[in-house]
C-alpha positions in Angstrom: -62.3 24.8 32.7 -60.8 24.2 29.2 -63.3 23.1 26.6 -63.0 19.6 25.2 -63.2 18.9 21.5 -66.4 17.5 20.4 -66.6 13.9 19.3 -67.3 15.0 15.8 -64.2 17.1 15.7 -62.1 14.3 17.2 -63.5 11.9 14.6 -62.6 14.2 11.7 -58.9 14.4 12.9 -58.3 10.6 13.0 -58.8 10.0 9.2 -56.5 12.9 8.4 -53.7 11.4 10.6 -54.3 8.0 9.1 -54.0 9.3 5.6 -50.8 11.1 6.4 -49.4 7.9 8.0 -50.4 5.9 4.9 -48.2 8.1 2.7 -45.2 8.3 5.1 -42.0 6.8 3.6 -40.6 3.5 5.0 -37.5 5.0 6.6 -36.1 1.7 7.7 -36.3 0.3 4.2 -34.7 3.4 2.8 -31.9 3.2 5.3 -31.2 -0.5 4.6 -31.2 0.0 0.8 -28.8 2.9 1.0 -25.6 2.4 -1.0 -23.5 4.0 1.8 -21.6 1.7 4.1 -23.3 2.7 7.3 -23.5 1.2 10.8 -25.5 2.6 13.7 -24.0 2.2 17.2 -25.2 2.9 20.7 -22.9 5.2 22.7 -22.6 2.5 25.4 -18.9 2.7 25.7 -16.8 0.6 25.8 -19.2 -2.0 24.1 -20.7 0.2 21.3 -23.6 -2.1 20.5 -24.4 -2.4 16.8 -28.2 -1.8 16.3 -28.6 -1.2 12.6 -26.6 -1.5 9.3 -27.2 -1.0 5.6 -27.0 -4.0 3.3 -23.9 -2.4 1.7 -22.3 -2.6 5.1 -23.0 -6.3 5.5 -21.7 -7.0 2.0 -18.5 -4.9 2.5 -17.6 -6.6 5.8 -18.8 -10.2 5.1 -21.3 -10.0 7.9 -25.1 -10.5 8.2 -28.0 -9.2 10.3 -27.3 -11.7 13.1 -24.3 -9.5 14.0 -26.7 -6.7 15.2 -27.0 -6.6 19.0 -23.4 -7.5 19.5 -20.5 -5.2 20.5 -18.6 -3.5 17.6 -15.2 -4.8 18.6 -16.6 -8.3 19.4 -17.5 -8.7 15.8 -14.6 -6.6 14.4 -11.5 -7.4 16.4 -7.9 -6.7 15.3 -6.2 -9.4 13.2 -4.4 -11.5 15.9 -1.6 -12.2 13.4 -0.9 -8.5 12.9 1.1 -7.4 16.0 1.2 -3.8 14.8 -2.6 -3.4 14.2 -4.0 -0.2 15.5 -7.4 -0.2 13.8 -9.6 -0.9 16.9 -7.7 1.4 19.2 -7.9 4.2 16.7 -11.7 3.7 16.1 -12.4 3.4 19.8 -10.6 6.7 20.4 -12.6 8.4 17.6 -15.9 7.1 19.1 -15.0 8.4 22.5 -14.2 11.8 21.0 -17.7 11.9 19.4 -19.3 11.1 22.8 -17.2 13.8 24.5 -17.5 16.5 21.9 -20.9 15.6 20.4 -19.3 16.5 17.0 -18.5 14.5 13.9 -15.0 13.0 13.8 -13.2 12.1 10.5 -10.4 9.6 10.8 -7.4 9.1 8.5 -7.3 6.1 6.3 -7.3 3.0 8.5 -6.2 -0.6 8.0 -9.0 -2.9 9.3 -8.7 -6.6 8.4 -12.0 -8.3 7.7 -12.6 -11.8 9.0 -13.8 -14.2 6.3 -16.2 -17.1 6.8 -13.3 -19.5 7.3 -11.9 -17.4 10.1 -9.0 -16.0 8.1 -8.4 -12.2 7.8 -8.2 -10.2 4.6 -6.4 -6.9 4.6 -8.7 -4.0 3.8 -8.4 -0.2 4.0 -11.1 2.3 4.9 -11.8 6.0 5.2 -14.1 6.3 8.3 -16.2 9.1 9.7 -18.2 9.0 12.9 -21.3 11.2 13.2 -23.4 11.7 16.4 -27.2 11.6 16.4 -28.3 14.0 19.2 -31.6 14.0 21.1 -33.7 17.1 21.7 -31.7 17.9 24.9 -28.3 17.5 23.1 -27.3 14.0 24.3 -25.7 11.5 22.0 -28.4 8.9 21.2 -26.6 7.0 18.4 -23.4 7.2 16.4 -23.4 6.7 12.7 -20.2 4.9 11.6 -19.8 5.7 7.9 -16.8 4.3 5.8 -15.6 4.3 2.2 -13.4 1.4 1.1 -10.1 2.5 -0.4 -8.3 -0.9 -0.5 -7.7 -0.9 -4.3 -6.3 2.6 -4.2 -3.9 1.7 -1.4 -2.8 -1.5 -3.2 -2.1 0.4 -6.4 -0.1 2.9 -4.4 2.0 0.1 -2.8 2.5 -1.4 -6.3 4.0 1.8 -7.5 6.1 2.5 -4.4 9.3 1.3 -5.9 8.9 3.3 -9.0 7.9 6.4 -7.0 11.1 6.0 -4.9 13.2 5.9 -8.0 11.3 8.9 -9.4 11.9 10.8 -6.2 15.6 10.0 -6.3 15.7 11.4 -9.9 13.9 14.5 -8.8 16.3 15.0 -5.9 19.2 14.6 -8.4 17.7 17.2 -10.6 17.2 19.5 -7.6 20.8 18.9 -6.6 22.1 19.5 -10.1 19.9 22.6 -10.3 21.5 24.0 -7.2 24.9 23.3 -8.5 24.0 25.1 -11.7 22.6 28.0 -9.8 25.9 28.2 -7.9 27.9 28.0 -11.1 25.8 30.8 -12.7 26.2 33.0 -9.6 30.0 32.4 -9.7 30.1 33.3 -13.4 28.1 36.5 -12.7 30.5 37.5 -9.9 33.5 36.8 -12.1 31.9 38.7 -15.0 32.7 35.8 -17.3 31.8 35.7 -20.9 28.5 34.3 -22.1 30.4 31.4 -23.8 31.6 30.2 -20.4 28.0 30.2 -19.1 26.8 28.1 -22.2 29.7 25.7 -21.6 28.7 25.2 -18.0 25.0 24.7 -19.0 26.0 22.1 -21.6 28.2 20.2 -19.1 25.2 20.2 -16.7 22.8 18.7 -19.2 25.3 16.2 -20.3 26.0 15.1 -16.7 22.4 14.9 -15.8 21.6 12.9 -18.9 24.3 10.4 -18.2 23.1 10.1 -14.6 19.5 9.5 -15.8 20.5 6.9 -18.4 22.1 4.5 -15.9 19.0 4.0 -13.6 16.6 4.0 -16.6 18.7 1.3 -18.4 18.7 -0.7 -15.1 14.9 -0.3 -14.9 14.2 -1.3 -18.5 16.1 -4.6 -18.4 14.1 -6.2 -15.5 10.8 -4.8 -16.8 11.4 -6.3 -20.2 12.4 -9.6 -18.6 9.1 -9.6 -16.6 7.0 -8.9 -19.8 8.7 -11.6 -21.8 9.0 -14.3 -19.1 7.1 -17.2 -20.5 8.0 -19.5 -17.6 6.3 -17.1 -15.0 3.9 -15.0 -17.0 2.3 -12.0 -15.3 -1.3 -11.8 -14.5 -3.3 -9.4 -16.8 -3.5 -6.6 -14.1 0.2 -6.9 -13.3 1.2 -7.0 -17.0 -0.7 -3.7 -17.5 1.1 -1.9 -14.7 4.5 -3.3 -15.7 3.9 -2.4 -19.4 3.0 1.2 -18.3 6.1 1.4 -16.2 8.2 0.1 -19.1 6.7 2.5 -21.7 7.1 5.4 -19.3 10.7 4.6 -18.7 11.3 4.1 -22.4 9.8 7.5 -23.1 11.9 9.2 -20.4 15.0 7.5 -21.9 14.1 8.9 -25.3 13.9 12.4 -23.8 17.2 12.0 -21.9 18.9 10.8 -25.1 17.6 13.8 -27.0 19.0 16.2 -24.3 22.3 14.3 -24.4 22.4 14.6 -28.2 21.8 18.4 -27.9 24.5 18.8 -25.3 27.0 16.8 -27.5 26.1 18.9 -30.5 26.6 22.2 -28.6 29.9 21.0 -27.2 31.0 19.6 -30.6 31.4 16.2 -29.1 28.7 14.3 -31.1 30.8 11.8 -33.1 28.8 10.7 -36.2 29.9 7.6 -38.1 28.8 7.8 -41.8 28.7 4.5 -43.7 27.1 3.4 -47.0 23.5 2.4 -46.2 20.6 0.9 -48.0 18.5 3.9 -47.1 15.3 2.6 -48.7 15.4 -0.6 -46.6 16.3 1.3 -43.5 13.5 3.8 -43.9 11.0 1.2 -44.8 11.8 -0.7 -41.7 11.7 2.3 -39.4 8.4 3.7 -40.8 6.8 0.3 -40.8 7.2 0.0 -37.0 4.3 2.6 -36.8 1.8 0.4 -38.7 0.1 -0.9 -35.7 -0.1 2.6 -34.0 -1.6 4.1 -37.2 -4.2 1.3 -37.4 -5.2 1.9 -33.8 -5.6 5.6 -34.5 -7.8 4.9 -37.5 -5.2 6.2 -40.1 -3.7 4.8 -43.3 0.1 4.6 -43.3 1.5 4.6 -46.8 5.2 3.8 -47.2 6.7 4.4 -50.6 10.4 3.7 -50.5 11.6 2.1 -53.7 15.2 0.8 -53.9 17.8 3.5 -54.7 20.5 3.3 -57.3 23.3 3.8 -54.8 24.0 3.5 -51.1 23.7 6.7 -49.1 26.2 7.7 -46.5 24.3 8.3 -43.2 24.9 7.6 -39.6 22.4 4.7 -38.9 21.9 5.7 -35.2 21.0 9.2 -36.2 18.7 8.1 -39.0 16.9 6.1 -36.4 16.1 9.3 -34.6 15.2 11.4 -37.7 12.6 9.0 -39.3 10.7 8.0 -36.1 10.6 11.6 -34.9 8.9 12.8 -38.1 6.4 9.9 -38.4 5.4 10.1 -34.7 5.0 13.9 -35.1 2.6 13.3 -38.0 0.6 10.7 -36.1 0.3 13.1 -33.1 -1.4 15.8 -35.2 -3.5 13.7 -37.6 -6.9 12.5 -36.6 -8.4 11.3 -40.0 -6.9 10.4 -43.3 -3.4 9.1 -43.9 0.3 9.5 -43.3 2.6 9.0 -46.3 6.4 8.3 -46.0 8.1 8.7 -49.4 11.8 8.3 -50.4 12.8 9.8 -53.8 16.1 10.0 -55.7 17.3 13.1 -57.5 20.5 13.8 -59.4 22.7 14.8 -56.4 20.6 14.0 -53.4 17.8 11.9 -51.9 14.6 13.3 -50.5 12.6 11.9 -47.6 9.1 13.4 -47.2 6.6 12.7 -44.4 3.2 14.0 -45.3 -0.1 14.0 -43.3 -3.7 15.1 -43.6 -3.7 16.5 -40.1 -4.4 19.8 -38.4 -1.6 21.7 -40.3 0.6 24.5 -39.0 -0.3 28.3 -39.2 1.8 30.2 -41.7 3.1 32.5 -38.9 4.5 29.4 -37.1 6.2 27.6 -40.0 9.5 29.5 -39.5 9.7 28.5 -35.9 8.8 24.8 -35.8 12.5 23.8 -35.7 13.4 26.2 -32.9 14.5 24.5 -29.7 11.8 24.2 -27.0 9.2 26.0 -29.2 5.7 24.6 -29.2 3.1 25.7 -31.7 0.3 27.5 -29.9 -3.4 26.7 -30.6 -2.8 23.4 -32.4 -4.7 20.4 -31.2 -2.9 17.1 -31.0 -3.6 13.6 -29.6 -1.7 14.5 -26.5 -0.5 17.7 -24.8 2.8 16.0 -23.9 5.9 17.3 -25.6 9.2 19.0 -24.8 9.6 21.1 -28.0 13.0 19.5 -28.9 12.0 16.7 -31.3 11.9 18.8 -34.6 14.9 20.9 -33.4 16.9 17.7 -33.0 15.8 16.5 -36.5 17.2 19.7 -38.0 20.5 19.4 -36.1 21.0 15.8 -37.1 20.1 16.4 -40.8 22.6 19.3 -40.9 25.3 17.0 -39.5 24.7 14.9 -42.7 25.3 18.1 -44.8 21.6 18.1 -45.6 18.6 20.4 -44.9 15.0 20.0 -43.7 12.0 22.2 -44.6 8.2 22.2 -43.8 5.1 23.1 -45.7 1.6 23.1 -44.4 -1.9 24.5 -44.5 -4.2 24.7 -41.5 -6.9 22.1 -41.7 -5.3 20.3 -44.6 -2.0 18.8 -43.4 1.8 19.2 -43.2 4.7 17.9 -45.2 8.3 17.7 -43.8 11.0 17.1 -46.4 14.6 16.0 -45.6 17.3 16.4 -48.3 20.5 14.3 -47.9 23.4 14.7 -50.5 24.7 11.6 -52.2 28.3 10.5 -51.8 30.6 11.5 -48.9 32.7 14.4 -50.2 30.7 16.8 -48.1 31.3 14.9 -44.9 34.2 15.0 -42.4 36.6 12.5 -43.9 37.6 11.1 -40.4 34.0 10.1 -39.8 33.5 8.3 -43.2 33.6 4.6 -43.5 33.7 2.5 -46.8 32.2 -0.5 -45.1 28.4 -1.0 -45.5 26.5 -0.2 -42.4 25.2 -3.3 -40.6 21.5 -3.4 -39.6 20.9 -2.9 -35.9 18.4 -1.5 -33.6 18.8 1.1 -30.8 16.2 1.9 -28.2 15.1 5.2 -29.8 12.7 3.8 -32.5 11.0 1.5 -29.9 10.5 4.5 -27.6 8.8 6.6 -30.4 6.6 3.6 -31.3 5.6 2.9 -27.7 4.7 6.6 -27.2 2.7 6.7 -30.4 0.9 3.5 -29.4 -0.5 5.3 -26.4 -2.1 8.0 -28.6 -4.0 5.5 -30.7 -7.7 6.5 -30.7 -7.0 9.6 -28.6 -8.8 12.7 -29.3 -7.8 16.4 -28.9 
């Protein structure tokens, strides 16, 4: 016969078990306090009785502990007003798969409307996963229904749907044009045409694409600006933030498109400048002053020293509105502490515009290439990694159209200075492009685009 343990031995075992039990965690409390949105279900299809839930689950679904013991779909039915609702049918199918396969089942994002206390339904979106809890013999004892709410993400995606559609259309247009260009290049190769013909086709392509982009961008900017400035129906703060982001992004894209269009016109000899006597000091002061707020946000001092000149200077006002903002925004992009100085000076036969900064500087080996098209200086940290490499190249092209020149000086870690020289008078300019009438002050979209872009860098680090 098997020997029985003595009473003394049995007595010694009981305190040890009692001590272990005293230190055991309260698993129910741990479960209920879990931050996960969890629900425990019985596998009693088709009812799927709810037997336990975390407090996070109750909070997320506007329910309470009195819902336990009820069927899942009794408490969470489809919204009767949504005739296309598939939430309950999809969830039921997933739970059935878990019972059949005894394996976890991850569902796609689902739309489950939550019923509020007043009986109305609120649209919510969830990412569900159903996990079986198996017994020792492999049977499904419970099903853990775990979800993550993704409602805000889906709503933001819906808000940007229209802009994404327009972006997709523009991408498709680029792809179409790219295929057309590829076909044109292939035809040129087969015909063994001259390199000049290829350049001409490329220029025409960029010009056409730029024109095609400008139309939808202009149509987008108008309504967006109306929304931002509508005092009768002001936007909510969240809506204003999204609309402002869309407006600034469209403005930046329009700036890039205009730069490409200017390049294509210059290459094709079709850029028609109109030179008129201009109060260059006032014009430069106004353009540079637009960056005052962006500089303050970036923690920089912006010094503008543009005293009146003794004579008007013949410039194309539209082109000057590309030159000055380009140089100032470039300085702000690569300056983290100190100041930016915009200075206009008069010499005997010319005027000099200088834009200096106390920024990161440019390596000596790169100074000769900063005005090359599509060239970006390597290893230099800026407030943003964005950039097409055409801004400074365009500045050089536009300055040379004025019969002037631009140069750069800089030391790594100490700063950079760009200097633009413009001759006085108009004898050096094409006579058919010269006007004797004083240029009238006006404003194109280019300065605003540069300012909007610079404003996004305020306070940004490397």
